[in-house]
N, C-alpha and C positions, 0 to 999 in steps of 0.2 A: 112456471117460468124460473129459470136459473138465476141465482144471485150474480152480481158483478164478479165476485171472487170465483164463482163456479165457471162463469163464461171465460174469465181470464185464464183460469187453470186449463180449461179445454183448449183455448187458443194457443197457449204456450206449448202444450203437448203436440198440437197440430204442427206448429212451426218446427219443432224438433224432428218430427216424423217426416215432414215434407223435405227436409234436408238429408234424411237418411242417417241421422246421428243417434247413437245410443245415449243413454243417460251418462255413461262413463265419458263419452266424447264431449258432451255438453259440459260436464263437470271440468274436464281438462281445459276447455275453451273459456270458461267463466271463473274458474277458481272457486266454485261453489260445490259443496259436497254432493255426492250422488244422492244420498238419503234426503237432503234438503230439497233437491230438485224433484225427486220422486214424490215427496209429501206435497210440494207445491202443485205439481201436475194433478194430484188427486184431490186438490182443494182442502187438504188437511191443515194447511197453514196459509196465512195471507202474506204476500210478498212485501218486503220493505222497499223503500224508494231505491236504496243502494242495490238490492238484489234485482229489481226490475231494470235498473240502469245497466247492470252487467249483462242481463239477458238481452236487452235491446241492442247493446253493442255487438253481441255475438250474432244476432239475427239481422243486423244492419237496418234496424228500425228506430225511429224516434219514439220516445215514450208516448208522445201525444198520438202518434199514428196507431200504436199498439192499443192504447186505451180507446181510441175512436172505433177500432174494430170490434170492441167488446162492450162499449158503453150501453147500447140498447139493443134488445132483440129486434130484428126486422119485423115490421108489421105482418101479421099472418094474412090479413085480408087487405087487398088493394082494390078499393072501389073503382068502378069504371070512370067516374068523374074525376078521380085523382090520377089517372093514367095519362101521362104526357103524350101529346100528339104533335108530330112535326111533319110539315109538308114541304116538299121540294116541287113546286109547280112546274119548273122548267123541265125536270126529268120525268115528272109524272109519278113520283114516289110519295107515299104516305106511310109514316112509321109511328106505331103506338107502342109505348113501353108498358106492356101488360103486367109484367112482374119485374119492376126496375132493379138494377143492380144495388147491392148492399154490401158493405165491407165484411159482414158476417156470413155471407152466402157466396157460393161459387157459380150459381146459375142464374139465368134470367130468361124471360120470354118476351119476344117482340113480335108484334103483328105487322106484316107489311102488305101494302096494296100497290100494285103497279098497273098503270093504264096500258091498253094494247099498244105494242110497239116500244114501250119503255125499255131502256137498256142501260144498266148501271154497272160500271166496272170499278173494282177496288184493287189497288196496287199490291196490297198485302194485308194480312190480318192485324188487328190491333194488338194481339198477343199471339206469337207463334205457337202453333199446336192447339189453338182454341178448338173446342169440340162444338159442332153445330149439328142440329137435327132440324131439317126443314120439312114441314108438313103442309102440303097444299090443301087449303080448305075449299076454295072455289077457283075454277079456271085452270090454266096450265102455266107452268114456269119452266124456263130453261136455265139451268145452273151450270156454269163452267167452274170447276175446281179440281185441283189435284191432277191437272192434265187431261181430264175427261169432261165431256159435255153430257148432261143428264136432263131428259125431259121428264118433268114430274107433273102428274095430273091429279085432280081432286082425289083426296084420300091417300095418295102416295106419300112416303117419307124418305128423304135422302139424308144420310148421316155420315159424317166424316170429321177428321181433324184437319184444320186449315193451316197450311204452311206457306202458301204463296198467294198469287193473285186469284181473284174470283170475279165472276160476272153473273148478274141476274138479268134475265130478259123475259119479257112477256110477249109471246108470239101472237096473242090474241085468239080469236076476234073479240073476246071479252076481257075485262080486267082480271087479274089474278089476286087472290087474297090468300096469304099463307102465314104460318107461325114459325118462328125460328127460336128454338131452344138453344141457348148458348151456355156452355159450361167451361169455366176457366180451368186450365191444366193444374 
């Protein structure tokens, strides 16, 4: 397990790369030397509060948000009894958070169950360009996304990046159980 300084160094490096900045560009934006930034990202030095403050300002993050992202490693094992289940009886949808979101991770796994005839529409994605892999475990699911309608049967997997509205429909005659792997851009 990485130390807090090691996780912080890794996250700072990720933030720079996510923005497409070189070390020289980050140095220009923070007025911190390139060599100090490089040593920091390799966990050779620990950041001071002032240095972290400069980096947070450049990345548009509060220090508490940055530290929350690296405070603790996400649990490797999520026991079934710790997976939150939410039911919408009116629409006939049950959602289990199999691998819940964590600030240190970009992906999650959700199990969905729709009763026959259930039809759920979403106006847009929570994050534009979010990647989804929908794997039907039992039954059949009709998914409308990206301007297309896809019928997915047990064992099939539909994958895409979501930019607009989507719709999940269980044509029946039995409930559909499926897993959605969500990956943030």
